[in-house]
N, C-alpha and C positions, 0 to 999 in steps of 0.2 A: 501444485497446490499441496499444502500440508494439512492433514487431518488434525483438527484441534481437539484436545481432550476436554474442552469445556463447552458449556451451553450458554447461550445468551437468552435472557428473559426480557420480553417486550410486554409492556402494559399498555392497554388501550381501553377505550370505553366498552368495547365488545368483549373484553376478557384478557386473560394473560396467555401469552404464547411463549413456548419454550422451543428453541431451535438449535440444532447442532450446527456449529459454524466451521467453515474451512478457512485456513489462512491462505490469502492470495499473495501477499508480499510483506516484506519488512523494510523499513527505511530508517536511516540514522536520524534524520531531522523531519519535523512535521511538514515543512514546505515541500519536501520531496514526494510526499504522498498525494499532494493535490492533483497532479496530473491523472493518476489512476482513479482517484475519487470522482473527478470530473467526468472521466470516461464511463465509470459505472453509473453515475447520475444520468448521463445522456442516454444510456441504454436501459434506464429505469430498473437497475439491479440494486436491491437493497444491500447496504454494507454497514459495517461497524468499524470504527477506528479506535484501537486501544492505545492508551498512554498519550493521546493527543494533548490533553490539557497539562499533564505533568511535564511533558517535554517542551511545551510552549513557554512555560515559566522557567524551567531548568533544563535547557537543551543538553548540558554536559552530563546528564544522568542517562543518556541514551543507552550506553553499554550496560549500565546497571539494571535497567528495567527491560532490556531486550529490544529497544527501538520502538518505532511506531509500527503497529501491526494492523494491516487492513484485512478484514474478514468478511466473508459473505455466507449466507445460509447454504447449507449443503444441497438443498434442492435447486440452487442456481449454478451448480458446478459446471454443467455442460455449457450453459449460456456464457459463463465467464471464460471458459476455455476458447469458445468460438470468437469472442470479442478480442481476447489477447492474441489469438492466432491471426486475426485480421489486421491487427496493429503490430508494428515492430516493437518487440519488447525493449529494445535499446532506447526507443523514443520515450518509454515510460520509466526508464532507469531501473528496470528489473534485471540487472545483470547479476549473474552468480558471483559471489565474492571471490572465487578462485579463478575467474576468467581474466585473460590478459587485458582486455579492454577495461575492466574494473580497476586493475592495478595501475593502468596508465592514467586514469582519471582521479585517483586518490590524491588529495591535497591540492586539487585544482581550485583556484580562487573563484569567487562568485563572478567577478567581472570578466575573467578569462572564459569562464563557462558560458556566460551570456554572449560574449563576442563570438565564440566558436559556434554557438547555436544559430546566431544571426548571419554566419558565414564570413566573418571578418578574419 
């Protein structure tokens, strides 16, 4: 997890909350972040997805804006680490860019990816 230099501001009827956010992962495309977001939802961990709407409309701007960034409040850091440790990071597509497995998967078509995941 990377320490983010920014804060997120949440407005609610009870008042305004400012929280320090930690970057959990970056993805090139919005749909790649859905697995992690679903996992965080199931564990009731609040999160924020940056650049989601921009890249939904213009996916080829991914490199220009830094990709889709999933962040969680700093107070949930330990809980997120536990959840990610319990799950295989490769299942969530959280591969380091310099890993051999990431190199092997670059350029893989969507249909080929789905077939591989289904065991064909």
